[in-house]
N, C-alpha and C positions, 0 to 999 in steps of 0.2 A: 697314511703311513702306518705300517704294522710294527708292533714291538715283538722282538724275538724273545721267547721265553727260554731261560736256561733249562737244560734237561733235568728231570727230577733226579734227586740224589737221596741217598740214605746213609746214615752213619752206622757202622758196625764196630763191635768190639772183637778184635782178632786175638786168638789164644792158641797156645800149643797144648795138645794132649798127647803125651807119648811122642811119637814121631810124626804126628799129623797136625795140620793147622785147621782151625775151625773159626767160624765167625757167628756172632749172634747180633740181631738188630739192636742198636743202642736203645730204641724205644722200649725194649723189653727188659733191659738190664737196670734193675733198681739200685744195685750197689755191688761193689767188688771189695773183697777183704781177704786177708790171710785166714786160713782155717785155724781156729784156736782150740776147738774141742768138737768131737764128733760122738754123739751118743748112739748106741744101738737102737734099732727100730724093728720090733718084732712084726712078723707078717708082712714085711716089705717086699715089693717086687725085686727080682734078682739084681737089677741094675742099681737099686738104691742101697747105698753103703751105710746109711744112718740118718740121723736128723741133727739139725743145728739150730740154735737160737741166736740170731743176730738182729740188732736194731728192733727188738720187740716182736720179731716174727719167728715162729718155730716152723721150719720147713723140711721136707724130705730132701736128701742130697743125692744126686745122681753121680756115680763114679764115672767120669768121662772116659777113662781107659776101658772099662767094661763096656760102655756104650759103643765104643769104636772097635771092639773086638781085640783089644790089646790086653795083656795080663793086668789084672787089677792091681792097684797100688797107689797109695797116697801117703803123704807125710803131713804132720801137723803144720808145716810151713807152706803147704800147697795153697793155691788160690781158690776162692769160691766166688762164683757169680750168682747173685740172687736175682732171679728172673720173675717178672710179673706180666700179666696179660697186657697191661699198658703202663707207661712210665709213671703215672701218678697213682697207681694202685699198689697195695701191699704185695710183697713177694709171695709166690706160691711154691717155688722150688729153688734149690741150689744146684749148681753144676760145678763139680770139682775139676779143675784144670791144673796143669803143671806150671803154666806161665801165661800171664796176661801181657800181650806184646804191644798193642797199640789200639788207638781209635783210628778209623779210616773212613773217609768219605768215598762212597761208591756211586758212580754215575749209572744211569739206566742201562748202558751197554756194558757195564762192568760185571754183571751177574749173568751167568748162563743157567737158565732153568734146567732142571733135571727131573726125571722121574724120582720119586722118593727112594733113597737108598736106605734099606732096612727101616723105613718109616721114620728116619731122623733128619734127613737132609732134603732141602727143596731147591738146591742150586749150588753153584760154585762161584765164589768171588774170584774173578780172574785178574783184576787190575791191582794185584799185590805182588811183592817180590816172590812170594810163594803162594800158589793158589790155595784157597781155604774152602772147606765145606761150609755152606750156609745152613746152620741148623734150624730145623722147623720147631719153633718154640711150642706150638700147640701139641706136637707129638711128644715133646719132652714132658709137658704137663701131664699128658695121658700116661706116659710110662711111669712117672713118679707116683701117680695116684692109682696105679694098678689098672690102667686102661680106661678109667672113667673119671671125667671131671664133673664138678658140681654144676 
């Protein structure tokens, strides 16, 4: 007798940035919070709008709107996702989003692979009410750190 294995699934955090929906793998999201303060960051890559210190970590913050080609803009009540290479590691970057919508379990057939879109997306999460770009976290780390990671 063989046992059927359920299809592999992954959890994603679904967010809205401007008029677009994006998703990040839950395993990379260390924390979500409202943006309380954003400090200027000299010599930052153009997509980085400042730095923030939350939960003992000081990280560069990517303006999600600029990242997606929308007019930059954020308010202090915007949401920030702190992302880490793995769930149990300290955050390396923040991503500024307009709204955190939900956590969503995605089956193996719920993500359509894509060629990278502007180096930031590695797929589309299809099994949502509104399709969302699945952001490539490694690319976000590289963008936030000027193209080079430690």
